[in-house]
N, C-alpha and C positions, 0 to 999 in steps of 0.2 A: 842423637840428640832433636828432640824435639822444642816446640815454643808452648807457653802456657796454651794456648789453644788446639794446640792442634794434641799433644799431652790428655786435653780433655778427651778428642773426639777419640783419641786411640784407648782410651780406659772404659768409652761405654760401652766400648766393641767387646767386653769382658764382661758384663750383663746381661746377653741374653739368656745362657738357663742354668738360672740359677735363682732364688725366692728370699734366701734371708743373706743378709750382710750384717758385719760384725765392724764397725770400729774403733781403731785403735789414734790415742789423741794423733793430729795432723797438722801441724798449720799451712803446709805445701800441699795437704789436697783442699781443704779451704782455699787456697788462693788462686787452685788455678779453677773453680767454680767446681768442684768434682764432688765436696760436702752440698751442695746447694742442687747439685740435681738426685745426688742417692734420695735427700731426704726431702724433694718434693713423688719421687718416685712412688706411687700408692698402691702398684703391684708388687713392691717387695715387703719384707716383713724387715724391721733396721732394730739392730740392736745399737741402740742409742745411749751412751750415758751421758750425754752431754743435754739431755731436754729438761730444758727450765721447770722450775718443780720439784720435780723430782726428791722421793729423800736417798740417804745412802742405800741401807737397802737395795733398795730400790736398782742407784746405779751399780751394785754389788753383782745383783740378780743380770741385768743388763751384762756387765762387762764376762761373764762367766757364757751369758747363751750366746755372745761375741765369738768366743772358743768354740763353740761346734755349726756356725755359718760355711754357707755354701761357699761364701765368697770374706776374706776379710781384708780393707783399704789402710791404712793407714802410711808413712813416710818412714824411713830410714836417716837415723843421726850421721853414721858416716859409708862410704863403700870405698874399699881400698880399691888401687888400678886392676889390681888381681880378683877382683870381684869378689872377696870378701868383706859381708854384711856386720855392723858394728852398731849396738844399740843400748841406750840404755832407758831403764825405766822406774818411777815411783814405786807401782803397783802389784807392776811385774804382767800385765795384758797384752800389753804391747808385743813383749817378747819371747812372750807364752805362747801368743799365736804365731809366730812367722818362726818358731820351729815345731808347733804339732798343736792340732785340732784343726780349724778350718781347712776347706775341700783344695781351693786353691789363697793364695795370696797375691795381694798389688800391693806394690809401692811405689811411690811418688816421690820424687827425687831431685831437685835444684845441684846444677853441677858446685853449686859452694862445697856438695857433703864430700866430693871425692876427693881421697887423700892417697897420698904417696904407700905411706903400709898400715899395716896394724901400731903400731905403736903413736901411727898421724892419728889412725881412726880414735881411737879413747881420749887419746890429748885432746883433740878436737871437741867428742861428751864431754870429760871436765870442763875444761876450758871456755867452751864457746856456748856447747848448746844450753848446758846444764846451766851455765851461768846467768844465758840469756830467757829459759822459761822460767826460772827461780823469778827475775824479775816483772815476767811477763804473769805469775801465778801473787805474787805478792799486790802489785800495784793493782792485778784485778781484788784482792779482800779489798783492800783499805776502798775502791769504791763502793763495796758492798755492805761497809763498813762490816768488816771484820779486821780482828786482829792478824798480819803476814804471818804465815808461821812458813813457809818452804825455804829450803836450804841444799844441800847436797848430799845431805843422810834418808831424808824422803823425796827429792827429786831424779834425780841417779845412783841407787842404790839397788839393782838389776840389772847384769848384763848380760850380753848376748852375743857370742862370737859365731856366726855364720859360714862354712866355708865348703856348701853343697847341699844338695837339697833334692829331693825327688824329681822327678823329670816330671817339669811341667805344671807344678805346681804351686812356684812361685815367680813372679812375675814384677820387672821392675821399667819404668815408665822413668826415662832422665830427661828432666828438662833440662834446656839450652839458656837456662835462670835461674838467679839465687834465690830459692823458695827456703822456708822456715828458717831453723833453727839451725 
């Protein structure tokens, strides 16, 4: 396990021979400083669906572009002690990218995401990660003067269970800190 600063330095080593990056929603990636690092790199083409001022059509285009990236960077909702990945998503781009598409996937995961069993992983998503994300997104909507619209049905309605991958495609950096939701 790494500290946040060690995780950031290790994550930077994955950017040597790539030109395109896809981003999945991840508080953990932002918390270790990796999101800022990526967005400051002028030599990379980043499919950033979170850029301020883009419309929904451009947002969707960037999510699709991210599925074809050299490297897709995101977090993970839960990892079992046996190494099984459990994730939920609202739009599906983040779980889709972890399953197929980008050449490589880099997951940043806090120690709070490690669970004993697959059932515990799904429970964690439903009772912790989804609830916190719903609250975060609804509060953000309120701050922007919009009506809150997020709930279990549109935050965590697409699930992925991964128990194996093409060797060398998915890389996981586990941070010895509580990160994300």
